[in-house]
N, C-alpha and C positions, 0 to 999 in steps of 0.2 A: 504494500500500500504506500502511495506517495505521501510526502509531507502535506501537500495540499489536500489530499483526500482525508488524511487524519485530522487536519484542522477543521475541515467542513463537518466531519462526523462529530468532533468535539463541540462545534457550535450547535449542532443538532441536539447533542446531549444537554447543553446548557439551556436551550429552548424548552426541551421536554421536562427537565428537572425543575426549571423555574415555574413552568405551568403547573406541574404536579405539586410543588410546594405551595403554590397559591391555593390550589383546590384543597390540598390537605389541611391548610389552615382554616379554610371555610368549613371543613368537616370535623375539626378538632373536638368540638363539644360532643359529638355523637359517636366518636370512635376512641374512647379512652384506652382501650386495649392496644391500639396501634401506637399511641403515645408511650405507653409502658414499654412496648417492644423497642421503640427508638431509644428511649432513655437507658434501657438495659444494655444497648450496644455501646454506649459512650465509654464506660470504663473499660470495655474490651478493646476498643480502639486505642485508648490511652495506654493500656498495658502493652499492647502489641507494638506500639511505637517505641515505648521505653525499652522493650526487649529487642528492638530491631527485627521483629518477627514479621516479615512481609506476608507470608501465607495467612497468618492469623489476622493481620490488619486487613487484608483483602477480603476475607470472609466476613469480618465484622462491618467493613465499609459497605459491602454489597447488601448485607442484611439491613443496614440503616436506610440506604437509598431505596431498596426494594419496598420497605415498609412505607416510606413516603409516597412512592408511586402508587402502591396498592391503596393507601389511604385516600388518594385523590379520587378513586372510584369513578374512573372514566373508561368506557369500553375501548378495548384494544390498546390503551396507553401503555400498560405494563408489557405487553408483547413487543410493541415497537421499541420501548425503552430498553428492554432486555436484549434485543437484537443489536442495538447501538452499543450497549455496554459490552457485550461479548466481542463485538468487532474492534473495540478499543482496548482489549485486555493486554495485548503486547505493549501498546503505548503506555498504559497505566503502569505496567510492571517496570518498564524501562525508566519511566519518569520517577517512580517511587524509589527504585534502587539507586538512581543517580542523585536524587534530591533529598533522600532520607538523610538525617531526620530533622525535620522542622517541627519538632514535637509539640511545643507549646502552642505555636500558631495554628497547626493543623487541628489539634484538640479543641482549641477555642472556636475555630470555624465550624466544626461539627456541632459543638455545644450550642453555638449561637443559632445555627440553622434549626435545630430541634426546638429551642425555646421560642423562636418566632412562630413556629407552627403551633406550639402549645398555647401561646398567647391568643391564637385565633386571629392573627393579623396578616391577611393575604399579601399586602404590599411589602411588608417587612420580610415575610418568608420568601417571596419572589426575589427580592434584592439579595437576601442571604444566599439563596441557591445559586444565583447567577455569579455572585462574587466567588463562591466556593469553587465552582467549576473553572472559571476564568483564571483563578489564582494559579492553577497548575501550569498554564502557559507562561505566566510571569516567572515562576520559579525556573522553568526550562530556559527562558530567555536570559535570566540572570546567570544561570550556570554557563550557557553558551557564551555569553558576553565576557565572562571571566577568562575564558580561554583565548579571547581575541581582544584583550583590553586595550592594546595599542591602537585599535581601529574604532573603539567605542566613543560615542558622544557622551562626555561626562555628565552634562546637564540633563540630557534625555534619560539616561540611566537613573540618575538621582531622582528625577521627577516621577518616573515609573515606580521606583522603589517606595517613595513616600506615599504614592496613591494606593499601593497595595499593602503597605505596612503602617498606615497612619494610626492603627489601633495599638501599635507597639511603641515602646520607648525608642526614640531616634535621636542620634547625636551627629552633629556635623562631622566630627573627626572620624567616626566609624563609617558613615556613609561615604565620605570622601575616599577613605582608604580601601574599604571592602566592596564598594558598589561602583563608584564613579572612577576609581583608579586615578585619582589626582590629589593634589594637596588641599587641605581645608581652606586655605586662603584663596586658591584659584576657584574652587567650587563656590565659595561665598561670593566672589567677584562675578561669576557667571550668573548666579541667581539675581544679583542686583542689576546686572547689565541687561538681562533678558526679561525679568519679571518685575523689576523695580522694587524688589523686596529681598531682605536677607534670608538666609536659610530658615531660621526659626519663625520669622514672620510669614514666609510662604507656607510652611508646615501648618502654622496656626490657621491661616486662611483656608486651606483645603479641608482641614478638620472641621472648621465652623461651617463651611459651605455644605459639607456632607451632613453635618448635624441638622442644618436647616432643611435639607432635602428629606431627611428621615422624619423630622418633626412635621413637615407638611404632608408627606405621603403615607405615613404609618401612624399607628397608635402605640408604638413602643414607649415604655416608661422613659422619662427624661434621664434618669440615672443610667439606664441601659444604653441609651443613645450616647451619653457622655463617654462611657467606657468603650463603646464601639468605635468612637473616633479618637481614642487615645487619652482621654482625661480620666484619671483615677480620683481626682478631687472635684466633687460636684460643685462646690461653691466657686472654685476657680473657673470651671467650665461656664457657669452662669455669668460670672463677671466678664469673661472674654466675649461671650455671646451677646450680652447686653451692650458692650462697648461697640461691637460691630454692627448689630442690627437695631439698636435703640430700644430694645425691650428684653425682658427676661425670656428664657425659653418657653415657659408656660404661657406667658402673655402673648408672645409672638405666635405660638401655635394656635391660640384662641382667635387671634386676629385673622390668621390664614383660613381657619374654619369658617369664620363669619363671612369673610370675603367670598369663599367658595359657595356658601349657601346663598349669598346675595346674587351671585352670577347664575346659579341654578334657577332662582326665582325669576330673574329677569329673562332667562331663556324660555321658561315656561310661559310667562306672560306674553312674550312676543310670538 
């Protein structure tokens, strides 16, 4: 199978699993046994990652995603998804073997996906599923880029890293050395030259923009959104959010909901 064919199949997997996660979230209240199955696989996934046991990880990972697709309760969806999953097995195995272990991040991604479904939030579940699948391609690109660092675009690599790792602690020195393959001073200069912001200011901007997107499109608790975009201190998150958007996260979310309701009312009346 060519790289292009693999990429297209992976995109199809992303579409199928995003759709399934959305439907599963809609069905969460009526299928508690499926949620129990999903949650039971999480410690198995974590344990397999820690042991670097790929076969066990693969089995638990399949069980989790199979439960999500089954919970969606859409005719033929599981059969189609299973076909795509099996077709990508060699790609999954190769990617996992070469990118193993990103243990904490991988475990957090699985946990976040399950909890968005359990919360019954379709938009949040869809976002989590899409990010989970697409992150595989980022890890592969990051690995391949390390082998050809002399030809890499430092700023492009750094920006991609921040976008996919914004929920993790990130430091200029480490990103410059391990991702962008340049000096901290040069990377900082590139951020200011192309984005008009320093490294930390750019990171804060994309974190808050993602937070605003999740506040507007999902019903995730504010504390969970804060953690999802890299804030462990909720009060600090609220301060930064208010400074950028002029309102606290809760007030901003309420204003967005009111605005949406007004637009719907106007659309109906017209």
